[in-house]
N, C-alpha and C positions, 0 to 999 in steps of 0.2 A: 622192570618196575614192579614192585610189590606194594599193593595198597589194601591188603586184606586185614581184617581184624586179627588180633593176636591168637584168638581161639581157633582160627582157621588155618590149616596147613597150606603152605605155599608150594605148588608144583615146581616153580622156578627154584626155590631154595632147596628142595629135595633133589632136583636134577643137578644143581651145583655140587651138593654134598656127595652124590653118588658118582659123578663123573670126574671129581677133582683129581684123582690119582691116575687117571688113564693117560697114557702117553699120547700126545698129539692133541689133547684137549687143554684149552687154557680159558681162564675166566678173567675178564677185565671189568673192573668196577669204575664207573664214571662218576665224577663229582661235578659240582657247580661250575668249576672252571672249564669244563668240557662243553658246556651249553653255549651254543651260538645263536640262540633264539632271542626273542624279545626280553628286555631287562626284567620284566615282571616274572617270567618263567624262572629266571636265574634267582630272583629274590625268593620265590616260593621254595625252590630247592634248598636254598640256604636256611630258610626258616625250618624246614623239615630236618635238615642236618643238625641244627641247634637242638631241636627237641630230642632227636635220637641220641645225641651226645649227652644230654642231661639225663635221659633214661638210663643210658649205659653207666653213668656215674652212680645213679641211685641203685642200680642192679649189679654193682661191681662184685666180683667173686669174693673179695674180702668181707663184704657185708652179708653175702649169702652163705658164708662159711658155716658148715655144720648142718645145713638143711638138705644136703644131698643134691642140690641143683647147681649146674654150671651156668655161666652167662648165656651160652647159646640156647640151652633148653628154656631158659627164662624168657628169652626174646622170641623164641619160636612158639611159645604157648604151650 
């Protein structure tokens, strides 16, 4: 779980990036359908997913074309 402000670098994100190509290391991303807790927790996750999707739409590579930033660097701060 990453709940840091965009200006703050995530150790979790950094670890995923560094380790992604190592044999024997896998990353699994869970979504709201994986939550088996209270319905409110599931609703909260879905709300954050909607926000994240709308931010990704606003920060799409096509819209950032020419400014030297890719989507990942925009999202990581």
